[in-house]
C-alpha positions in Angstrom: -32.1 -46.7 21.6 -34.6 -44.4 20.0 -33.1 -41.3 21.9 -29.6 -42.3 20.4 -30.9 -42.5 16.9 -32.3 -39.0 17.2 -29.3 -37.3 18.7 -27.1 -39.2 16.2 -29.4 -37.9 13.4 -29.3 -34.2 14.7 -25.5 -34.4 14.8 -25.5 -35.6 11.2 -27.9 -33.1 10.0 -25.7 -30.2 12.0 -22.6 -31.5 10.4 -24.1 -31.6 6.8 -25.6 -28.0 7.2 -22.4 -26.5 8.7 -20.3 -27.8 6.1 -22.5 -26.1 3.3 -23.1 -23.1 5.1 -19.7 -22.1 5.9 -18.3 -19.8 3.2 -14.7 -20.4 2.7 -12.2 -17.7 2.0 -10.4 -18.3 -1.5 -6.7 -19.4 -0.8 -4.3 -17.4 -2.7 -0.5 -18.2 -3.6 1.4 -15.0 -3.3 4.7 -14.5 -5.6 6.7 -11.8 -4.6 7.6 -9.7 -7.7 9.4 -6.8 -6.2 10.7 -4.7 -3.2 12.1 -1.8 -2.2 13.3 -0.3 1.0 14.4 3.6 1.5 16.3 5.1 4.5 14.5 7.4 6.6 17.2 10.3 7.6 14.8 12.7 9.3 13.7 11.7 13.1 11.0 14.3 13.0 8.2 12.7 14.9 5.4 14.3 12.8 7.2 13.2 9.6 7.2 9.7 11.3 3.7 9.8 12.2 2.6 10.6 8.8 4.8 8.1 6.9 3.2 5.5 9.7 -0.2 6.5 8.8 0.3 6.5 4.8 2.0 3.0 5.0 -1.0 1.6 7.0 -3.4 2.9 4.6 -1.5 1.6 1.8 -0.8 -1.8 3.2 -2.8 -4.8 1.7 -4.0 -2.8 -1.2 -4.9 -5.0 -3.9 -4.9 -3.8 -7.7 -6.9 -5.8 -9.9 -5.2 -7.0 -13.2 -5.6 -4.5 -16.0 -6.4 -1.8 -13.4 -4.8 1.3 -12.6 -3.5 2.4 -9.3 -3.6 5.9 -7.9 -1.5 6.8 -4.7 -3.8 9.6 -4.3 -7.2 7.9 -4.6 -5.8 5.0 -2.4 -4.2 7.0 0.5 -6.5 10.1 0.3 -5.8 13.8 1.4 -3.7 14.2 4.5 -6.2 15.8 7.1 -5.8 16.1 10.9 -8.8 14.0 11.3 -6.9 11.1 9.7 -3.8 11.9 12.1 -1.9 13.7 9.9 0.6 16.4 11.2 2.5 19.3 9.9 6.1 18.1 8.4 8.4 19.5 5.9 7.2 19.0 2.1 8.8 20.4 -1.1 6.9 22.9 -2.9 9.1 23.8 -5.9 12.4 25.0 -4.6 11.0 25.6 -1.1 10.8 23.5 1.8 7.6 24.4 4.1 5.6 22.8 6.8 2.4 21.0 5.7 -0.1 18.2 6.7 1.3 14.6 5.3 5.1 15.6 5.2 6.6 12.3 4.5 4.0 11.0 2.1 6.6 11.2 -0.8 8.8 9.2 0.7 6.1 6.2 0.8 5.1 7.0 -2.8 8.7 7.2 -4.1 9.6 3.8 -2.4 6.6 2.2 -4.1 7.6 3.9 -7.4 10.9 2.2 -7.1 9.4 -1.0 -6.5 7.3 -0.7 -9.4 10.2 0.0 -11.6 11.6 -3.6 -10.9 9.0 -5.3 -12.7 7.9 -5.2 -16.4 4.3 -6.2 -15.5 3.4 -2.9 -13.9 3.6 0.2 -16.2 4.1 3.8 -14.7 1.4 5.9 -16.3 1.9 9.1 -14.0 4.9 10.2 -11.9 6.3 13.6 -10.8 9.7 14.5 -9.8 10.2 16.9 -6.7 11.6 20.5 -7.3 14.8 19.7 -5.5 16.8 16.5 -4.8 15.4 14.1 -1.8 18.0 12.4 0.1 16.3 8.7 0.4 16.8 8.4 -3.5 19.2 9.0 -6.3 18.2 11.9 -8.1 15.3 11.2 -10.9 14.1 8.2 -8.7 11.5 10.2 -6.6 7.8 10.5 -7.1 6.3 13.5 -5.5 2.6 13.5 -4.9 0.4 16.5 -3.9 -3.5 15.7 -3.4 -5.5 17.0 -6.3 -2.3 18.0 -8.5 0.3 15.5 -8.6 -0.3 11.5 -8.5 1.5 8.5 -8.6 -0.2 5.9 -10.8 0.7 2.5 -12.4 -1.1 0.0 -14.4 -1.4 -3.6 -13.5 -0.6 -5.3 -16.7 -0.2 -9.3 -15.5 -3.1 -11.3 -15.5 -3.1 -11.5 -11.8 -4.1 -9.4 -8.7 -1.3 -7.4 -7.1 -1.1 -6.8 -3.5 1.0 -4.0 -2.0 2.6 -4.5 1.5 3.8 -1.2 3.2 5.5 -0.7 6.4 7.9 1.5 8.3 9.9 0.8 11.4 10.8 4.3 11.9 14.3 3.8 10.1 13.2 2.8 6.8 10.1 2.7 4.5 9.5 -1.0 3.0 7.2 -1.8 0.2 7.0 -5.4 -1.2 4.8 -6.2 -4.3 3.4 -9.8 -4.5 1.0 -11.4 -7.2 -1.8 -13.4 -6.3 -2.8 -16.7 -7.9 
């Protein structure tokens, strides 16, 4: 009987301690506020690679309320050590091969999702030197690390989560508020 009481007491202590020592993740309710998809017309494997890396880096990014998001700061510079490859990029009126070709399609897709909601305010955006084929003219957002960025401010009272993905045929962005 004494052994039974000791074992029972130990079990209760373990249960009591485990319930107070376990840190629980906060539970958020996500509300989608915007999404946008662009079609990938070029099947260049280097460009596809770069889009995949950029979407992966951008995916699950949280932008706190009243904070400003920077595409360049979030994604960083396209380097070979990150796996980026040379693909077509627009520089002025010219198309050249450079690391990170395809990243502008991701920034442009994000830009168009941001335009769909009044809770987000575009604070920096640059057009390409020539028209791109994946959005109507004037709806693009060129980026060049160190000189051109795409930025927006989260003016909502909630955190924003960015979902970014590519299936090789499209670039998909979804924006959700967390509460």
